[in-house]
C-alpha positions, 0 to 999 in steps of 0.5 A: 309399579313395575321395576324397569328391566335392563336389556336382555343379555343378547341385546346388551352384547349386540350394543356393546359389540357395535360400539366397540367395532365403531370405536376401534375403526374410528381410532384408525384400526383395521378390523374384521368381525364375524357372526356365529352362523358363519363360524358354525357353517365353517366349523361344520364344513370342516367336520370339527366338533363344537367347542370354544377353542374350535370356534376360535380356530375357525374364526382365526382362519384355521383349516388343516393346521395342526392343533394343540390337544388342550381344550378350554 
């Protein structure tokens, strides 16, 4: 008998993401979310290197602001 497998990590994160978004909205919060392909498009349009801190900068609406040299 095969042992049942859980969700793939991507599927699990998608379920958790929407659950969190809906819970926050139901609690009266105003929020917006984005997708990786949008972040990638914006990062490339700004000619920025790929990193977690650069993606956070782009998601937060960064364009030409001065940035710290510390990368995580």
